[in-house]
N, C-alpha and C positions, 0 to 999 in steps of 0.2 A: 137847227134845221129850218128855224124861223128868217133866220137871215139868207140861209141856200132856196128859199120859197120865196120871196123878193128877188134874188139876184135870179133864176129863174125866171120872171117874170118879163125881168127887162132884158133880159136876154133872148127873149120869145120875140119882145118887140120887131127886132130886128132879125128878118130871116137872114139878110148877107151874114151878118154876124153872129149870129148862131152859128149857121156851116162851117165859119171860117175857126170856131171858136171850138168846135167839135173836131175839127180836121187839126187841130194844134193839140188838143186831148190826144186822136190817135196818136198821134207821132210822139210825142212824148211818154207818151207809155209803151211802146211798141221800140222805141230806142235806151227807156228805161232798162225795160228784159232783157233784149239784147246786149245789155250792158253787163248785164250779167251770169250770161249765158259760162260763159270759164267759173267763175267764182262759185255756181250752184251745187256743182259737179267736182270743186277741190277741195284745198284748204278750207276755206272757208265759204261752203254753203250755208252752215247756221248759219252765219250772219248772212250771207246773200237770202234764205229763205225767210229769215225775220221781217229785212226792207219788204219785200214782197207781201208776206202777208200783213204788213201796217195799211200796202195802199190796194189792198187786195178786191176791194169794191172799184177803183176808179180802173182796176188790169182788166179785169171782166164789164166793162162798159167798155173800153174803147176796142180790148176784142170782139166784145158783140157788132160795136161798132165798124169794125175793119169787117165783121164777115159780110154782115149787109151791105155798104160798100161792095164788095170784091177786092177789096185792096191788096192787093199779091206782097205788096212791097212791104205794107203793116206786118201785116200773117208772119210773112216768111222773118223776118226781123226776131219777131216775138214768139215763133211757136216752143221752138225747143226751150228758152226755156219756160215755159209754160206748162207744157208737158212735166216741166223734170220737179218740178215746184207742185203740181198736181201727183206726184209719183211721191216725194216727201212728203204733202199733207194728208195723203189718203184719201185726194178728191178726184177717184180714180173714174164714178160713173160720171161725177158731174166735169169733168176735165174731158171726158171719154165724147160726150155729149156736146160739147165742146169746138171741138179738134171735128166733129164731123160736120158741124155747121162750117165752117170753117172750108174743110174738104169740099162740103157741096159747091161753094163759090168757087175757090181757086178755079176745080172742074168744069166750069163752064164759063170761064175765059177764054181766050182763042189759043190755039195749043201754042206751044214757045216753049222752048226748053227750061226757061226758067220760074215758069207756072209746072211745069210738069216734077221739076227739081223740089218743089213748096210741096209741092202735091206728095211725093214722095215723102218726104216728112210727116206732114202730118195724116197719111194712112202707115207708116211707119208707129210713131205715138201714138194715134189713135188702138193702135190692135196690143201696143204691150197692155193699155189701160183693159180691156177691152178682155183681156185674158184676165187679169185681177180681180174684174166681176163676173168671169168661166162664162163670158158670153163667147164659144172657143169658134165657130161659124164666122162669124162678122170679126175675129180677128184673124181671122185666115183669111178670109177675102178677099179683107184689105192690106195683111203683110205680104199677098202674093201680090197683085195690084204696087203695092212698095217697090218691090222687087225685082218688078217686071220695067220701070219705070228707068232706074238708075242702069238697068241693063241696055235698055234701051238707049238710052245716052252716053253708055259707056262713060258711067260717073259713078265715083263712090263719094259714100258716102260720110259725113261732115266727120269728123273726128271729136261726135260726141258719146258719152257709155249707151250704149244700146239701139246706136242708129243703125246700125246696120240688120235690115228686115232678117235675114240668113237665123239669127239667134233668137229672138221672139218666133220666126214660123219652127224652129226648132224646138221648143218648149211645147206646143201646141200639140207636135210629132209626137214628145213624150210621152203629155200627157193621153193620147189616144193611141199608143199602143205600140209608136213606130220606133226603137230603142236607134234603128239601124239607120234609117229618115234620119231621126235630129243629130247623129251621131258623125254620116256626112254632111249635111247642112253648118256645120259648126266648126267640123274641119275646113270646108271651105272657106267659112268668116275668117278663122283662127290665120290663115295663110294669107288674104288678103289681107289681114291687116298687119303681118309681121313685113311685107313689102312696103304697107305702107306709111310705117315705123309709128303705126295708130294704136298708140295705148291702150285709150280706155275701153277702143273696141276689139281690142286683142283679151282683155281679159273679163269682160262678157261671153267673150267666144267660149273662152276655159270655165265661165264659171255653168255655160253648158254643157260643155265635156264632162263638166266635173256631174253632174246630174243623171247624164244619159250611162254615160259607165255606173256610177251608184247601181242605175235601176238594172241593170247587167249581173249585179253584182262583181264586178271589175274593180276592190276595192283602193289596189296599189295606184290604178291608171287615176280614180277619179277625186283620190288626195294627191296625188303628181296636180295637177287641171286646177284642182279647189287652191292648193298651193300657189298654182301660182297665180292665179285671179288675183288673192289677198294681196299678194307679193306686190302685182302692179295696182293695185287699190293703192294699199299705202304710198307706192312712188308717187299717185295721183291726187295723193291726197285725200281721198274719197271712200266717205269714212260712213258714209251711209248704204253704199255699196260693200264695204269690206263688213260690215254686220250682215 
């Protein structure tokens, strides 16, 4: 801590050097997270989570700085891994607040396809975490916005687990007692994922269908969808989702 304080005082003596150093810090940790987006949802997710946990103070500082700067590129690089780490570590409220701050910053940038697609991911990620803490109104609001942005730009969500906003929207619908809407949303997500050969989103669509069918007492269909979700999770090496 003493060396850190000394170094910080030296750095603050030069505004230009401080800004350049802080920017390098943001760039480094944005790439650090981006490089782990596949491993954190696959066979080596435990190792990826350990590596991120060891650097969490730096990751959090870089995320906050990128959000304060409205640095869309850095936020886009880091967003998905940041979210998955918060899921794995049960940092639900912390993650939701951080994602909302970043989304607010990106939303203030000039409208462009790149910004909108980053925003769609941020809203989706925040929506999942809001479900975790029982904030269903906010979850539905941001998930609907995410889904609308993907549709507006005729873009598919990235091939990451739970990236298709239709599935968390289906979970909210189920919680609110509308299994028919839940099934419709999950079937749409399943069809789209099958056409894209998107294993991770296909697994989540089947997970949503299993929950919806279970709520209706359709146990055979629920079992089939759950079995399919498990098979896909094993194929991806995604032990967190498999559990």
